[in-house]
C-alpha positions in Angstrom: -0.1 -0.1 0.0 1.3 3.8 -0.7 2.8 5.6 2.2 1.3 8.9 2.4 3.0 11.8 4.4 1.6 12.7 8.2 2.0 15.8 10.5 4.5 14.8 12.9 2.3 17.1 15.3 -0.9 18.6 16.0 -1.3 22.0 14.6 -1.5 24.6 16.9 -4.7 26.2 17.2 -4.8 30.0 18.0 -6.4 33.4 17.5 -4.6 36.7 16.1 -6.3 40.2 15.9 -6.3 41.9 12.7 -3.2 44.5 13.8 -1.3 41.5 15.1 -1.1 39.9 11.8 -0.7 43.2 9.7 2.4 43.7 11.5 3.7 40.1 10.9 3.4 40.9 7.4 5.2 43.9 7.6 8.0 42.6 9.6 8.2 40.0 6.4 7.5 37.3 9.2 4.4 36.0 6.8 5.2 34.3 3.4 3.2 33.1 0.4 4.7 29.7 -1.2 5.0 29.2 -4.8 1.9 26.6 -5.0 -0.5 29.3 -4.0 -2.7 30.6 -6.5 -2.5 34.0 -8.1 -4.8 36.9 -6.5 -8.1 37.0 -8.0 -10.2 39.0 -5.3 -12.2 42.1 -7.1 -12.4 45.6 -5.0 -16.1 44.2 -4.2 -14.6 41.4 -2.6 -12.7 43.3 -0.6 -15.4 45.9 0.7 -17.3 42.3 1.7 -14.3 41.5 4.1 -13.8 44.6 5.8 -17.4 45.0 6.4 -18.1 41.3 7.5 -15.3 42.0 10.1 -16.7 45.4 10.9 -19.9 43.3 11.6 -18.5 40.8 13.6 -19.2 37.9 11.1 -16.9 35.3 10.7 -14.4 35.5 7.7 -13.1 32.0 8.2 -9.9 30.2 9.8 -6.3 30.9 8.4 -3.6 27.9 7.9 0.2 28.5 8.1 3.0 26.1 8.3 6.1 27.1 9.9 9.7 27.1 8.7 12.6 28.7 7.8 12.3 31.6 5.1 15.6 33.3 3.4 15.9 37.3 3.2 13.9 38.2 0.4 11.7 41.1 -1.1 8.3 39.6 -0.5 5.5 40.9 -3.1 2.1 41.6 -0.9 0.0 42.9 -3.8 1.4 46.0 -5.0 2.9 46.6 -2.0 6.5 45.3 -1.3 8.0 44.3 2.2 11.8 44.0 2.7 11.7 40.5 4.8 14.6 39.4 6.9 15.9 35.6 7.2 14.0 34.3 9.5 13.7 30.6 11.2 10.1 30.5 12.0 8.1 32.4 9.2 4.3 31.7 8.6 4.1 30.2 5.3 0.6 31.0 3.9 -1.6 27.8 3.3 -4.9 29.1 3.3 -5.9 32.9 3.2 -3.7 34.5 0.9 -6.9 36.5 -0.5 -7.7 37.6 3.3 -4.4 38.5 4.5 -3.6 40.3 1.1 -6.5 42.5 1.6 -6.1 43.2 5.1 -2.7 44.5 5.0 -2.4 46.7 1.7 -5.7 48.2 2.8 -4.8 49.1 6.0 -0.6 49.5 5.7 -0.6 50.9 2.5 1.2 54.6 2.0 -0.9 57.9 1.8 -2.1 59.5 0.2 -4.8 57.0 -1.5 -5.7 57.3 -5.2 -9.2 59.1 -5.7 -10.0 57.2 -8.7 -10.7 53.6 -8.9 -8.5 50.9 -10.5 -8.8 47.1 -12.0 -5.2 46.5 -11.3 -5.6 47.8 -7.4 -8.5 46.6 -5.5 -7.2 47.5 -2.4 -7.8 51.2 -1.9 -10.7 51.5 0.2 -12.4 54.4 2.5 -14.7 54.1 5.4 -18.0 56.3 5.1 -19.2 56.6 8.9 -22.8 58.2 7.4 -23.6 54.9 5.9 -21.4 52.8 7.9 -19.8 50.9 4.6 -16.5 50.5 3.1 -15.8 52.1 -0.3 -13.5 52.3 -3.0 -13.1 55.9 -4.9 -15.9 56.8 -6.7 -15.7 56.9 -10.5 -15.8 60.8 -10.5 -13.1 60.9 -8.2 -14.9 63.2 -5.9 -14.2 61.7 -2.7 -16.7 63.0 0.0 -14.6 64.5 2.7 -16.5 62.5 5.1 -14.7 59.5 4.2 -11.9 58.0 6.1 -8.8 56.3 4.3 -8.5 53.0 5.9 -4.7 53.0 6.8 -5.5 55.7 8.9 -7.8 52.9 11.1 -4.6 50.7 11.8 -3.1 52.7 14.9 -5.5 54.1 17.4 -3.0 57.0 18.1 -2.5 58.0 14.4 -6.3 58.0 14.3 -6.8 60.4 16.9 -3.5 62.6 15.6 -5.5 62.7 12.1 -8.9 63.3 13.3 -7.8 66.7 15.1 -7.6 67.9 11.4 -10.8 66.4 10.0 -13.2 69.0 8.7 -15.9 67.1 10.5 -14.2 66.8 14.2 -17.2 68.5 15.8 -19.8 66.2 14.6 -20.0 63.9 17.4 -21.9 61.1 16.0 -19.7 60.6 13.1 -16.5 61.0 15.0 -17.6 58.3 17.4 -18.6 55.8 14.5 -15.2 56.3 13.1 -13.3 55.5 16.5 -15.6 52.4 16.9 -14.7 51.2 13.4 -10.9 51.7 13.8 -11.3 49.4 17.3 -13.8 46.7 15.5 -11.4 46.2 12.8 -7.7 46.3 14.6 -9.2 44.1 17.3 -11.0 41.6 15.3 -9.8 37.9 16.1 -9.4 35.6 13.3 -9.0 32.1 14.3 -5.5 30.2 12.7 -3.8 26.8 12.6 -0.1 27.1 12.5 1.5 23.7 11.2 5.3 22.9 12.4 6.1 20.7 9.8 9.7 20.8 9.6 12.0 21.2 6.7 12.2 18.1 5.2 10.4 17.5 1.7 7.7 15.0 2.9 6.8 18.0 5.6 6.5 20.5 2.8 4.1 18.1 0.6 2.0 17.8 3.9 1.4 21.4 3.5 0.9 21.2 -0.1 -1.9 18.5 0.3 -3.7 20.0 2.8 -3.5 23.3 0.7 -5.1 21.4 -2.3 -7.4 19.4 -0.1 -8.8 22.4 1.2 -9.3 24.5 -2.1 -9.6 22.1 -4.6 -11.6 18.8 -3.6 -14.7 17.4 -1.9 -18.1 18.8 -2.2 -19.0 21.2 0.4 -22.5 21.9 1.1 -23.8 24.9 -0.4 -25.9 27.8 1.6 -29.6 26.5 0.9 -28.8 23.0 2.0 -27.2 24.3 5.2 -30.1 26.5 5.8 -32.5 23.9 5.0 -30.8 21.6 7.8 -31.0 24.8 10.1 -34.1 26.1 9.8 -36.7 23.6 7.9 -37.3 21.4 5.4 -40.1 20.9 2.2 -42.3 19.8 4.9 -42.9 23.4 6.4 -43.1 26.9 4.8 -41.6 29.0 4.9 -38.9 26.9 5.5 -35.8 29.1 4.7 -35.0 33.2 4.9 -35.9 33.4 1.0 -39.7 32.0 1.9 -39.5 34.1 5.0 -38.5 37.3 3.0 -41.1 36.4 0.1 -43.9 36.0 2.5 -43.0 39.4 4.4 -42.7 41.2 1.0 -46.6 40.8 1.1 -47.0 43.3 4.3 -46.0 46.0 1.4 -43.1 47.8 3.0 -40.7 46.0 0.7 -38.2 42.9 1.5 -36.0 42.5 4.5 -32.7 41.1 3.2 -31.8 37.7 4.4 -29.0 39.0 7.0 -31.8 41.2 9.2 -33.9 38.3 8.8 -31.3 35.8 10.4 -30.4 38.3 13.2 -34.3 38.8 14.2 -34.7 35.3 14.4 -31.5 34.8 16.7 -33.4 37.8 18.8 -36.6 35.7 18.7 -35.1 33.4 20.9 -34.0 35.5 23.3 -30.3 34.9 22.1 -27.5 38.0 21.6 -27.7 38.9 17.3 -24.3 40.3 17.8 -22.5 37.2 18.3 -21.6 34.4 15.4 -23.7 32.2 14.3 -21.3 29.9 14.6 -21.3 30.9 18.6 -25.0 30.2 18.9 -24.9 26.8 17.1 -21.7 25.8 19.0 -24.1 26.0 22.2 -26.9 24.7 21.0 -27.3 23.4 17.5 -31.1 23.1 17.6 -31.9 26.5 18.8 -32.9 27.9 15.6 -35.0 24.8 14.2 -38.5 26.1 13.7 -37.6 29.8 14.0 -38.4 30.4 10.5 -42.3 29.5 11.0 -41.9 31.2 14.8 -40.7 34.3 13.4 -43.6 35.2 10.4 -46.2 36.1 12.7 -43.6 38.2 14.6 -42.0 40.0 12.3 -44.9 40.8 10.4 -46.5 42.5 13.5 -43.0 44.4 13.6 -43.6 45.4 10.0 -47.2 47.0 10.9 -45.7 48.6 13.8 -43.1 50.3 11.9 -45.7 51.5 9.2 -48.4 52.4 11.8 -46.7 53.9 14.6 -43.4 54.6 13.8 -44.3 55.8 10.2 -42.0 54.3 8.1 -43.9 53.6 4.7 -41.3 51.2 3.0 -38.0 49.7 4.5 -36.1 51.6 1.8 -36.7 54.4 4.4 -36.0 52.6 7.4 -32.9 54.1 9.4 -31.1 51.9 12.0 -32.2 48.5 10.6 -30.8 46.7 13.6 -33.4 48.0 16.0 -36.0 45.6 14.2 -33.9 42.6 16.3 -35.2 44.3 19.7 -38.6 45.1 18.0 -38.8 41.4 17.0 -38.0 39.9 20.8 -40.6 42.5 22.0 -43.4 41.4 19.7 -42.5 37.3 20.2 -42.9 38.5 23.8 -46.2 40.6 23.5 -48.5 40.0 20.7 -51.0 43.0 20.9 -49.7 45.9 22.7 -51.7 48.3 24.2 -52.1 52.1 22.8 -49.8 53.7 25.0 -47.5 50.7 25.0 -47.3 51.0 21.1 -46.5 55.4 21.4 -43.9 54.9 24.1 -42.4 52.2 21.8 -42.4 54.2 18.6 -40.9 57.0 20.9 -37.9 54.6 22.4 -37.4 53.7 18.5 -37.0 57.5 17.5 -35.0 58.7 20.0 -32.4 55.6 19.6 -32.3 56.6 15.6 -31.6 60.5 16.6 -28.4 59.5 18.3 -29.9 59.7 21.8 -28.7 56.4 22.8 -26.5 56.1 26.1 -25.1 53.2 24.3 -23.2 52.3 21.0 -25.5 50.6 18.3 -24.1 46.8 19.4 -24.7 47.6 23.1 -28.0 49.1 22.7 -29.2 46.2 20.7 -27.6 43.6 22.8 -29.4 45.2 26.2 -32.5 45.9 24.1 -33.5 42.4 23.8 -32.0 41.1 27.0 -34.4 43.6 29.0 -37.6 42.8 27.4 -39.7 40.2 29.3 -43.5 39.0 30.0 -43.8 42.2 31.9 -45.3 44.6 28.6 -44.9 48.4 29.7 -42.4 47.2 32.3 -39.9 46.4 29.3 -40.8 49.2 27.7 -40.2 51.7 30.3 -36.4 49.6 30.5 -36.1 50.3 26.6 -36.6 53.8 27.5 -33.7 53.8 30.0 -31.7 52.4 27.6 -31.6 55.9 25.6 -31.2 59.4 26.7 -34.4 61.6 27.6 -32.4 64.9 26.5 -32.9 66.4 23.2 -29.5 66.3 21.2 -27.9 68.5 19.0 -30.5 69.7 16.3 -29.8 67.9 12.6 -28.8 69.3 10.2 -28.8 67.8 6.3 -25.8 65.7 5.3 -23.6 67.2 2.9 -24.1 64.5 0.2 -27.2 62.3 -0.9 -27.3 58.5 0.0 -30.0 56.6 0.4 -28.0 53.9 2.5 -27.1 56.9 5.4 -29.6 57.2 8.3 -29.2 60.8 7.7 -30.7 60.8 4.1 -33.3 58.6 5.0 -34.4 61.0 7.8 -34.7 63.7 4.9 -36.6 61.4 2.9 -39.1 60.4 5.5 -39.8 64.0 6.1 -40.1 64.5 2.7 -43.0 61.7 2.8 -44.7 63.1 5.4 -45.3 66.1 3.6 -47.9 64.3 1.8 -45.9 65.1 -1.9 -48.2 64.9 -4.8 -47.6 63.8 -8.6 -46.0 66.8 -10.6 -48.4 66.1 -13.8 -51.7 65.5 -12.1 -51.8 66.9 -8.7 -52.8 63.5 -7.2 -51.1 62.4 -3.6 -48.2 59.7 -4.6 -48.5 56.4 -3.0 -45.0 56.6 -1.1 -44.7 53.0 -0.8 -45.9 51.8 -3.7 -43.7 54.1 -5.8 -40.7 53.1 -4.0 -41.3 49.5 -4.5 -41.8 49.9 -8.2 -38.5 52.3 -8.7 -36.8 51.8 -5.4 -34.4 54.2 -5.3 -35.2 56.1 -8.6 -38.1 57.4 -6.8 -36.1 60.0 -5.4 -35.2 62.0 -8.2 -32.9 64.6 -9.0 -34.5 68.3 -9.7 -31.1 69.2 -11.6 -28.5 67.0 -13.1 -25.8 66.5 -10.7 -22.7 68.7 -11.8 -24.6 71.2 -13.6 -25.1 73.3 -10.2 -23.2 73.9 -7.3 -24.8 72.0 -4.2 -26.4 69.3 -6.5 -25.1 66.7 -4.4 -27.0 67.8 -1.5 -30.6 66.0 -0.5 -31.9 69.4 -1.1 -31.6 68.4 -4.9 -34.4 65.5 -4.3 -37.7 65.2 -4.8 -39.9 62.2 -4.3 -41.4 61.6 -7.7 -41.6 58.8 -10.5 -38.6 57.9 -12.2 -37.8 59.4 -15.9 -40.0 62.5 -14.8 -38.6 66.0 -15.9 -38.6 67.3 -12.4 -36.9 70.8 -13.2 -38.9 71.5 -16.0 -42.5 69.9 -14.8 -41.7 72.2 -11.3 -41.1 75.5 -13.6 -44.1 74.6 -15.4 -46.5 73.9 -12.6 -45.5 77.0 -10.7 -45.7 79.6 -14.2 -49.4 77.7 -14.3 -50.6 77.5 -10.4 -48.1 80.3 -9.1 -45.2 80.5 -6.6 -47.7 79.1 -3.7 -49.0 76.0 -5.5 -49.7 73.1 -2.8 -48.4 70.9 -5.5 -45.1 72.6 -5.1 -45.1 73.4 -1.5 -45.6 69.5 -0.8 -42.4 68.7 -1.8 -41.2 71.4 0.8 -40.5 74.0 -1.5 -41.8 77.4 -0.3 -42.6 80.6 -1.9 -39.6 82.1 -2.2 -37.5 78.9 -3.5 -40.2 78.5 -5.9 -39.5 82.2 -7.5 -35.8 81.4 -7.6 -36.2 78.8 -9.1 -38.4 80.3 -12.2 -36.0 82.9 -12.7 -33.2 80.5 -13.3 -31.4 81.0 -9.7 -30.5 77.7 -9.1 -28.0 77.8 -6.5 -30.0 80.0 -4.8 -32.9 78.0 -5.1 -30.9 75.1 -3.8 -29.6 76.8 -0.8 -33.3 78.1 0.6 -34.8 74.8 -0.2 -32.0 73.2 2.1 -32.8 75.8 4.8 -36.5 75.1 4.5 -35.6 71.1 4.7 -33.5 71.4 8.1 -36.3 72.9 9.6 -38.8 70.7 8.4 -36.4 67.6 9.5 -36.1 69.3 12.9 -39.4 69.6 13.2 -40.1 65.9 12.3 -37.5 65.0 14.4 -38.7 66.5 17.7 -42.6 65.3 16.9 -41.4 61.6 16.5 -39.1 61.4 19.3 -41.2 63.6 21.8 -38.4 64.5 24.1 -40.8 66.9 26.2 -43.6 64.6 26.9 -44.0 62.3 29.8 -42.7 58.5 29.3 -45.0 57.5 32.4 -46.6 54.0 31.9 -50.6 54.0 31.6 -52.5 55.0 34.9 -53.9 51.2 35.4 -50.1 50.0 34.9 -49.2 52.3 38.0 -52.6 51.6 39.7 -51.4 47.9 39.8 -47.9 48.7 40.7 -49.0 50.6 43.6 -51.4 47.5 44.9 -48.6 45.2 44.4 -46.7 47.5 46.4 -49.2 48.2 49.3 
């Protein structure tokens, strides 16, 4: 029988933080053997990796074997490292793409390129407004709020850089940037380290491990794993996709499958900020039947968001992580009373508007943990997790991006003006329009680049895609006057209407920005109800007094 090589000892299992692995690459202590495949990742793959790390998702383990390495110049993607001779280099068996992405994105020299390149997918920025990782825009106009990723590698370097950042006075943006740096630097990646020795047989062991990991076997696809965890053909809905389809019938759009998964974890009273792997390790059965259990509960959540929180479509939903807390609440309380619903909506908006006493992860985790069988007591506990003091008044974002919470609040303000169709004057069905047009429903008044300030949300209007908004507004004002109710329904007052008709585009946008800022602040004050009493119902208070007596 043939003799197959074997490892002389078991691999060492450990975890290393991202920053430690990056510095090991920079010191030339990590090498890539010749049998590794060439780099194939695109910019979207690199952005997804950092997004997973930021959100605490598992990114898989790394595998190295340990042996001597000569002094040489090591190529790490587009970056060159002068590596010293060492008797214990870590040679990559599995994880080349991930390690290269981490090292180059976080440790490359500044300044970063401001235009994308197909040959270099490792130019990445962090956008704190949308909490997303992005490559440079094709137009080359990098927003001033975006943070070059190399600034996140060292906390002291980031603090020094932030002193000169033009948005340093924005406490929320500053907090999000520092939090992103911490999450990335301290993210722990599991790895295996093989001490295989120096002989040819040991090197062949490493080669065999690599090919078995990357090229052989028949790994389960996600739908198969999902079906094993969450259901079978005998029950419906049985998958997250099924659940998303069923919930779409509510008419608020489609929840993404990741949000549904974390909501089902919350439904079971568990912490959705922890990885699914951790939960399944403790209890492989904890999500069995959760899809079926979650359907009526999340339907109630969506109904609450539409009726009480006043969000007509999920496209406009800010801080979607709060859906997890709401799922836990409506799982314990199917039909909360009117005051409970009002106070719960108040809690939601205070969390959205930056009045949280904790970061988002902690707020979500604690929010789920304080929900119990006491309906009104649970709501009072949730309200204690957010500050009641009114935060700094909201300002309009510098640029329009439907992924950011700040812009979604602007769009909600516009939606609550009951905007009308410019051609017919009829009220718009906001949810139906967004369902048909998606983000195309948020039309530009002026083409971007034509007018200074055109990137601002003041240049957006809710109207059907393809509508010639500028011309229709001018015609509407010419036909019905500058105080036309249809024009006013879009946050355009008399002065702005006159500026538009007189072709003073820049002044028009400036005036509309002022108007929208006032309206956004009014909307925020109304829904958060900062100055209102948050006491529970009289019946609840009387019952508590009776218990004390």
